[in-house]
DRENSE-533723 format. One record per residue (C-alpha): residue number from 1; x, y, z. Coordinates in steps of 0.02 Angstrom, whole numbers, plus 32768, in hexadecimal, padded with zeros to 4 digits. Example, Ala and Ser with C-alpha at 12.3 -4.5 7.8 and 13.67 -1.06 7.14 Angstrom:
    n    px    py    pz
    1  8267  7F1F  8186
    2  82AC  7FCB  8165
END
This chain:
    n    px    py    pz
    1  E44D  57D7  805B
    2  E406  57CE  810A
    3  E443  57E0  81BC
    4  E45A  5740  821D
    5  E3E6  5791  829B
    6  E362  57F7  8244
    7  E33E  5875  82CB
    8  E356  592A  82F0
    9  E404  5954  832F
   10  E3CB  595F  83E3
   11  E370  58B8  83DC
   12  E406  5869  8388
   13  E472  589A  841B
   14  E3F6  5850  8497
   15  E3EC  57A9  843F
   16  E4A5  579A  841E
   17  E4BD  57C1  84D6
   18  E446  5735  84FF
   19  E4AE  56B8  849F
   20  E547  56DE  8507
   21  E4F6  5706  85AE
   22  E4A7  5659  85B3
   23  E555  5610  85B2
   24  E56C  5659  8660
   25  E4C6  5624  86AF
   26  E4D2  55CB  8753
   27  E452  553F  874D
   28  E408  54BC  86DD
   29  E35E  550F  86DD
   30  E3A5  55AD  868E
   31  E40D  554C  8612
   32  E376  54E6  85DC
   33  E2FF  557A  85CE
   34  E2F4  55F2  853A
   35  E2F3  56AE  8544
   36  E25F  56EA  85AB
   37  E212  573B  8512
   38  E22E  56A8  849E
   39  E17C  5668  84AF
   40  E140  5711  846E
   41  E1BB  5718  83DE
   42  E17B  56FD  832F
   43  E1A2  565B  82D5
   44  E21F  56B0  8260
   45  E276  5700  82F7
   46  E283  5659  8351
   47  E2C6  5607  82B4
   48  E34B  568C  82A6
   49  E37B  5672  835C
   50  E39D  55BC  8332
   51  E40A  55EE  829E
   52  E461  5672  8308
   53  E49F  55EC  837F
   54  E512  55A4  82F9
   55  E5AC  5614  830A
   56  E637  55C9  8375
   57  E63D  5604  8429
   58  E6D5  565F  846E
   59  E6F3  55D2  84E9
   60  E6F5  5551  845E
   61  E776  55B1  83FB
   62  E7E6  55CD  8491
   63  E7E7  5511  84AE
   64  E807  54EE  83F6
   65  E8A0  555D  83F8
   66  E8E1  551C  849E
   67  E8B4  5463  8498
   68  E856  541B  8404
   69  E8D5  5450  8380
   70  E965  53FA  83DB
   71  E8F7  5364  8403
   72  E8CC  534D  834A
   73  E97E  5383  831B
   74  E93A  53FC  8299
   75  E9A9  547A  82F4
   76  EA0E  5485  8395
   77  EA11  54FB  8429
   78  EAB7  553D  846A
   79  EA78  5579  8513
   80  E9E6  5563  8589
   81  E947  55C6  856E
   82  E890  55A8  859A
   83  E84F  5519  8608
   84  E811  547E  85AF
   85  E766  5493  8602
   86  E752  5545  85C3
   87  E6C7  5517  8548
   88  E661  5497  85A8
   89  E5DB  550F  85E8
   90  E5CA  5581  8550
   91  E5B4  54F3  84D5
   92  E535  549B  8544
   93  E4D3  553D  8561
   94  E4D3  5569  84A9
   95  E48D  54BF  847B
   96  E402  54B5  84FC
   97  E3CE  556A  84E6
   98  E3BA  5544  842D
   99  E362  549F  844D
  100  E2E0  54FA  84B8
  101  E2BD  5574  842A
  102  E2B2  54E0  83B2
  103  E232  548B  8424
  104  E1C5  5527  8420
  105  E1C9  5528  8363
  106  E1AB  546D  835D
  107  E10E  5483  83C7
  108  E0CE  5510  8359
  109  E0E6  54A3  82BF
  110  E08D  5411  8312
  111  DFFD  5483  8346
  112  DFE8  54BD  8293
  113  DFC5  540B  8258
  114  DFF8  5444  81AA
  115  E07A  5403  812F
  116  E09A  54B6  80F7
  117  E11B  54BE  8183
  118  E17E  5429  8141
  119  E20E  5491  80FC
  120  E21F  54F5  819B
  121  E21C  5458  8205
  122  E29B  5403  8192
  123  E30F  549A  819F
  124  E302  5499  825C
  125  E31F  53DD  8267
  126  E3BA  53EE  81F9
  127  E405  547B  8260
  128  E3E2  5420  8303
  129  E428  537E  82BB
  130  E4CA  53DA  8297
  131  E4CF  5428  8344
  132  E4A4  5385  839B
  133  E529  5326  833B
  134  E5AC  53A8  8365
  135  E57A  53B9  841C
  136  E56F  52FE  843B
  137  E61D  52EA  83F1
  138  E65B  5361  8477
  139  E605  530E  850C
  140  E5C8  5261  84D7
  141  E524  5234  852E
  142  E4B0  52C7  8550
  143  E3F9  52F3  856E
  144  E396  52F9  84CD
  145  E2EA  52A9  84BE
  146  E2A0  5300  8557
  147  E30E  539B  8553
  148  E2DC  544C  8524
  149  E226  543D  8558
  150  E229  54A8  85F5
  151  E1D1  553E  85A4
  152  E148  54CA  8566
  153  E136  544B  85F2
  154  E175  54A6  868B
  155  E1ED  547C  8717
  156  E1DB  53C0  8704
  157  E242  53CE  8664
  158  E2D8  541E  86B7
  159  E328  537B  86EC
  160  E33F  530A  8656
  161  E38D  525C  8644
  162  E425  5249  85D4
  163  E41C  51E4  8534
  164  E4A8  5178  84F2
  165  E50C  51BD  8462
  166  E4D4  5127  83FD
  167  E41E  5158  8415
  168  E448  520E  83F2
  169  E498  51E0  834B
  170  E401  5176  831E
  171  E38E  5209  8348
  172  E3F7  527E  82DD
  173  E3E7  5209  8248
  174  E32B  51F8  8263
  175  E319  52B5  825E
  176  E385  52C6  81C3
  177  E325  523B  816B
  178  E284  529A  818F
  179  E2CC  533F  8154
  180  E30F  52F8  80B0
  181  E268  52A4  808D
  182  E200  533F  80B2
  183  E25F  53CF  8064
  184  E1F4  540D  7FD5
  185  E1F0  5493  7F4F
  186  E133  549F  7F5D
  187  E0F2  5550  7F57
  188  E082  5536  7FEE
  189  E110  5535  806C
  190  E118  55AF  80FC
  191  E1AE  5623  80EF
  192  E20D  5682  8174
  193  E23F  56FA  80EB
  194  E2D8  5765  8109
  195  E2F6  570D  81AE
  196  E339  5675  8150
  197  E3EC  56B2  8152
  198  E446  560B  8152
  199  E428  55C2  80A4
  200  E3B5  564B  8065
  201  E324  55D4  804A
  202  E37F  556D  7FC7
  203  E325  54C6  7FDC
  204  E39A  5468  7F67
  205  E42D  549A  7FD3
  206  E3CF  5471  8072
  207  E3B1  53C1  8031
  208  E468  53AC  8004
  209  E49F  53EB  80AF
  210  E428  5378  810C
  211  E459  52E3  80A1
  212  E514  5306  80AD
  213  E503  5316  8169
  214  E4A9  526F  8169
  215  E53D  5224  810F
  216  E5B8  526F  818B
  217  E557  5232  8224
  218  E540  5184  81DC
  219  E5F7  5171  81AE
  220  E62B  51B0  825A
  221  E5C2  512B  82B2
  222  E5DE  509C  8238
  223  E662  503F  829C
  224  E5F1  5040  8335
  225  E549  501A  82E2
  226  E55A  4FE0  822F
  227  E4A8  4F9D  822F
  228  E461  504C  8242
  229  E4E8  50AB  81E4
  230  E4F9  503E  8148
  231  E44A  505C  8101
  232  E458  5116  812C
  233  E4FA  5122  80C9
  234  E4AC  50CC  8033
  235  E414  513E  803E
  236  E483  51D8  8045
  237  E4E3  51A1  7FAA
  238  E43F  5193  7F4C
  239  E40E  5249  7F6F
  240  E460  52EF  7F3F
  241  E4FC  531A  7FA3
  242  E561  53BA  7FB0
  243  E5CB  53D6  7F15
  244  E662  5444  7EF2
  245  E646  54F7  7F29
  246  E5B5  54C8  7F9C
  247  E60D  54DD  8042
  248  E596  54ED  80D5
  249  E5C3  5569  815C
  250  E5AA  561A  8197
  251  E5E7  568A  810B
  252  E5EB  5742  8141
  253  E5E1  577C  808C
  254  E534  5730  8084
  255  E4F5  576B  812D
  256  E4FB  5826  8147
  257  E547  585C  81EB
  258  E590  57B3  8218
  259  E63C  57C3  8268
  260  E6A0  5741  82C5
  261  E6E0  57AB  8353
  262  E6FB  5713  83C3
  263  E771  56C9  8343
  264  E7DB  5765  8346
  265  E7DB  5763  8403
  266  E80E  56AC  8408
  267  E8AD  56D5  83A9
  268  E8D9  577D  83F4
  269  E8C3  5744  84A8
  270  E941  56C3  84E5
  271  E953  565E  8445
  272  E9F5  55FE  842D
  273  E9CA  5596  8394
  274  EA51  556D  8316
  275  EA61  54FA  8281
  276  EA95  5450  82C0
  277  EB03  53D2  8269
  278  EA70  535B  824B
  279  EA16  53D2  81D6
  280  EABA  540F  818B
  281  EAF2  5360  815D
  282  EA50  5343  80FE
  283  EA64  53E2  8098
  284  EB1E  53F1  8079
  285  EBA0  5377  8036
  286  EC2B  53C4  809D
  287  EC5B  544C  8117
  288  EC96  54D3  80A0
  289  EC75  5574  80FF
  290  EC4C  55D3  8060
  291  EBB4  5564  8046
  292  EBF5  5517  7FA5
  293  EBCD  5467  7FE2
  294  EB15  548F  8000
  295  EAA7  542F  7F86
  296  E9FB  544C  7FD2
  297  E9BB  54FE  7FAF
  298  E94E  54F8  804B
  299  E9EB  5503  80B7
  300  EA05  55B9  8088
  301  E94E  55DF  80AC
  302  E94A  558B  8156
  303  E9F2  55CC  8192
  304  EA74  5652  8172
  305  EB31  5664  8186
  306  EB82  5695  822B
  307  EBC0  5743  8257
  308  EC5B  572A  81EB
  309  EBF1  56F9  8155
  310  EC1F  5641  8163
  311  EBB3  55A6  816A
  312  EBD2  5543  8208
  313  EB65  54BF  825B
  314  EB64  54AC  8317
  315  EB82  53F6  8348
  316  EAD8  53A7  8364
  317  EB1B  534E  83FD
  318  EBAB  53C1  842D
  319  EC41  536C  847B
  320  ECA7  53B7  8507
  321  ED12  5444  84C4
  322  EC96  5482  8441
  323  ECB7  553D  842C
  324  EC35  55A6  8485
  325  EBB1  55FD  841D
  326  EB7B  56B0  843A
  327  EB48  5748  83D9
  328  EA97  5788  83C4
  329  EA59  5750  8318
  330  E9A1  5765  8349
  331  E9B2  5814  8390
  332  E931  5881  833A
  333  E9B8  5903  8317
  334  E9EA  5891  8288
  335  E94B  58C3  822E
  336  E9AA  5961  81FC
  337  EA5D  5921  8217
  338  EA5B  5876  81C5
  339  EB13  5848  81D3
  340  EB20  586C  828D
  341  EB06  57C1  82DA
  342  EB86  57DF  8362
  343  EC3B  57A7  8360
  344  EC13  570F  83CA
  345  EB9C  56C8  8347
  346  EC10  5644  82FD
  347  EB89  55C7  82C8
  348  EAFE  55DA  8249
  349  EA5A  561C  8294
  350  E9A9  5604  8259
  351  E982  567F  81CE
  352  E94F  5725  821C
  353  E8C2  573B  81A0
  354  E85B  56B8  81FB
  355  E85F  572E  828E
  356  E854  57D1  8230
  357  E7CE  57B0  81AE
  358  E733  5796  8217
  359  E6BF  57D5  818E
  360  E6ED  5761  80FF
  361  E743  56C1  8139
  362  E6B4  564A  8165
  363  E690  55D4  81F3
  364  E682  5530  8196
  365  E60D  54A2  81C6
  366  E60E  5421  813A
  367  E66C  5434  8096
  368  E65D  53E4  7FEC
  369  E70F  53A4  8001
  370  E6DD  534B  80A1
  371  E64B  52F8  8048
  372  E6BF  52B9  7FBE
  373  E738  5276  8040
  374  E6AF  5222  80A4
  375  E677  51CE  8004
  376  E72B  519A  7FE5
  377  E72C  5147  8090
  378  E685  50F3  806B
  379  E6C5  50A4  7FCA
  380  E773  507F  800E
  381  E72B  501C  80A0
  382  E686  4FE2  8056
  383  E615  5039  80D5
  384  E563  500E  80A7
  385  E598  4FF0  7FF3
  386  E611  4F80  7F96
  387  E6C4  4FBD  7FA6
  388  E705  500B  7F05
  389  E7B7  504F  7F06
  390  E7A2  50A5  7E5E
  391  E70E  5109  7E9F
  392  E768  5128  7F44
  393  E7FD  516F  7EE5
  394  E78F  51DF  7E7A
  395  E734  5225  7F13
  396  E7D8  523A  7F70
  397  E825  52A0  7EE5
  398  E785  5304  7ECE
  399  E787  532A  7F88
  400  E839  536C  7F83
  401  E813  53D9  7EED
  402  E776  541E  7F3E
  403  E7D5  5442  7FDF
  404  E867  549A  7F8C
  405  E7F3  5504  7F22
  406  E782  5530  7FB4
  407  E811  556A  8022
  408  E860  55C6  7F8F
  409  E7BD  5620  7F69
  410  E7A7  5651  8020
  411  E851  56A6  8020
  412  E83A  56F0  7F73
  413  E78E  5738  7F99
  414  E7C4  5789  803B
  415  E7DE  5844  801C
  416  E851  584B  80B3
  417  E8C2  57BB  807D
  418  E95A  580A  802C
  419  E9F8  57AE  8061
  420  EA03  5707  8009
  421  E95E  5725  7FB1
  422  E93B  56A2  7F2A
  423  E940  56E3  7E78
  424  E897  5697  7E4D
  425  E7FF  564B  7EA3
  426  E831  559C  7E6A
  427  E8D9  5547  7E57
  428  E91E  550C  7DB1
  429  E90B  545C  7D71
  430  E9C8  544C  7D75
  431  E9CF  5471  7E2F
  432  E940  53F8  7E54
  433  E98E  536E  7DEB
  434  EA34  5382  7E45
  435  E9DC  537C  7EED
  436  E97B  52DE  7EC2
  437  EA19  528A  7E80
  438  EA80  52AD  7F1C
  439  EAAC  520D  7F78
  440  EA60  5251  8019
  441  E9BA  526C  7FC1
  442  E9AC  51F1  7F30
  443  E921  5172  7F42
  444  E95B  50BF  7F23
  445  E8C7  504A  7F03
  446  E936  4FB5  7F29
  447  E95A  4FF6  7FD9
  448  E8AD  5004  8023
  449  E8DF  5024  80D8
  450  E967  509F  80A8
  451  E8F0  50FD  8037
  452  E86E  5101  80C2
  453  E8E9  515C  8131
  454  E905  51D9  80A5
  455  E849  51F5  809B
  456  E848  521A  8155
  457  E8DE  528D  8141
  458  E88A  52F3  80B9
  459  E7E8  52FD  811A
  460  E84D  5336  81B1
  461  E8A3  53BC  8147
  462  E800  53FE  80FE
  463  E7BB  5409  81AF
  464  E846  547F  81E1
  465  E7CB  5503  821B
  466  E754  547F  825F
  467  E7C4  5433  82E4
  468  E72B  53EE  833F
  469  E707  5381  82A7
  470  E7BC  534E  8297
  471  E7B4  531A  834E
  472  E71A  52B1  8329
  473  E775  5261  8296
  474  E80D  523C  8301
  475  E7A5  51EE  838B
  476  E730  5185  8320
  477  E7C2  513E  82B8
  478  E82E  5114  834E
  479  E8B6  5194  8326
  480  E8C8  5169  826E
  481  E8D5  5222  8247
  482  E985  526A  8230
  483  E9EC  5257  82CF
  484  EAA4  5275  82F2
  485  EB06  51DA  8321
  486  EB92  523F  8373
  487  EB9B  5256  842F
  488  EAEB  5211  8445
  489  EAFC  5216  8501
  490  EAE8  52D3  84F6
  491  EA41  52C1  849C
  492  EA06  5234  850D
  493  EA2F  5299  85A8
  494  E9E2  533D  8572
  495  E955  531A  84F7
  496  E928  5265  84D3
  497  E8B8  5245  8568
  498  E83D  52D2  8547
  499  E7B1  5289  84DE
  500  E715  52EB  850F
  501  E6D2  5382  856C
  502  E690  5365  861B
  503  E5DF  53A0  8641
  504  E5C3  544E  868A
  505  E5CE  5456  8748
  506  E517  5488  8751
  507  E4E4  53DE  870D
  508  E52B  538A  87A7
  509  E4D7  540A  8817
  510  E42B  541A  87C8
  511  E413  537C  8762
  512  E46B  530F  87E0
  513  E40F  526B  87D1
  514  E418  5265  8714
  515  E4CC  52A3  8712
  516  E4FD  521A  878B
  517  E4A3  5195  8725
  518  E501  51CD  868A
  519  E5AE  51DC  86D9
  520  E5A9  5160  8769
  521  E5E4  51F4  87CF
  522  E686  5203  876E
  523  E67E  5287  86E5
  524  E72D  5287  8699
  525  E772  52CB  85F7
  526  E7CB  5224  85E2
  527  E728  51C2  85D7
  528  E713  5181  8526
  529  E678  51B1  84C4
  530  E615  512F  8464
  531  E65B  5151  83B6
  532  E70B  5125  83F0
  533  E752  5075  83D6
END
């Protein structure tokens, strides 16, 4: 296949450097301006720059492993690590650098006055819809409509008003509606050729991705704006959606040269993640240290035993007197000395292979399982359609099966994964049936609210390596995702209040008037974003 950046090796280094150097720029003008040579880049090169912005930043991943995992309770940290604000500048820079490149391409397409660029424009709108959705869920309100135009319109475009998250969501849906309506298999379409590294020019998959993203965005906003979201949900259900095995993300096996070095760094440098009791209690019927009570096969993919070879969950909200955790389960020396997690490692760590295999384990964006589970929520609650518990149950069970098989295939297809490697790329029907029949999982059509919480729990589980999406789910449902009820004061004191990223410091300094209008002079990580109840 193709490189995510189709350049010579030297040019690849320059552009990759650009993506990270912009995270350290010191003013809004630089953040909002593309690379100085971007206006001279070819259209395929600019398109590939947009795609190349998709990998997670190092700052994001450090905050995931230090804060977002314990906030969502998909895992727990046993010691302090990186500051909560460690990602605020890199994420913002990544987005606005990409938006500027998008604006350049948008202008070129407009100047062409030709429908032969419809596919390219639809691809770009879909990618930017994904990035805008993700970025807005970090910050809330943000500049959008007038942002990214500095290279086209000059200095007057440096200082841009913020838009409400409600308006941002509406804009995202408008762009996705356009993309879905304009994707075409017509032979007259302009092609970026080998530079299309993301979905390899597969228009059918592009349509499914755009439509599935439309479903996700509409469901996320439904409780805040049902008038807008309801028709979008119905429209999405009437078009093709991602199906089993169609899991959107960055898959290194499909993109030559793609490696997730920042992921490895995020584990090997000051990472104190462990399996928490919240996840454990959803995957195991008891606390047998030999793992015999585990009923969900994903548990042994997400986590591994402690240094003594025993399964042990760290209390999600540890009470006073909880034994201290130590060891070094993410030390890279384990790549060649697997069993050496350190004597102090008495709780189950995250599976080392997520750190080690940076050339096969993907960065996921939207999975078929998540689409099934979103549909389950739609029919459970009657979002834009008539509620139907039979359909909700069918989609729920299909989502669990798709999730288990996806995670199993990821582990099975990794050439590095040896310890605890699944015996096949899919699990047996017997294992799936037992999982679906377990009381913690079984969908009961007569208990609509209880089954809804199970839908959220399974969506939360599938999003294990998408903690940003699990955080969005937690916030938009008002904490209906899995949460420990023990020693809640610990959680409330340490994690509960953090519901967003604050804006980069440069916004206050260089976009002062608009920043002040958006924040009322008080930019706090405790300020609720619009999607929250």
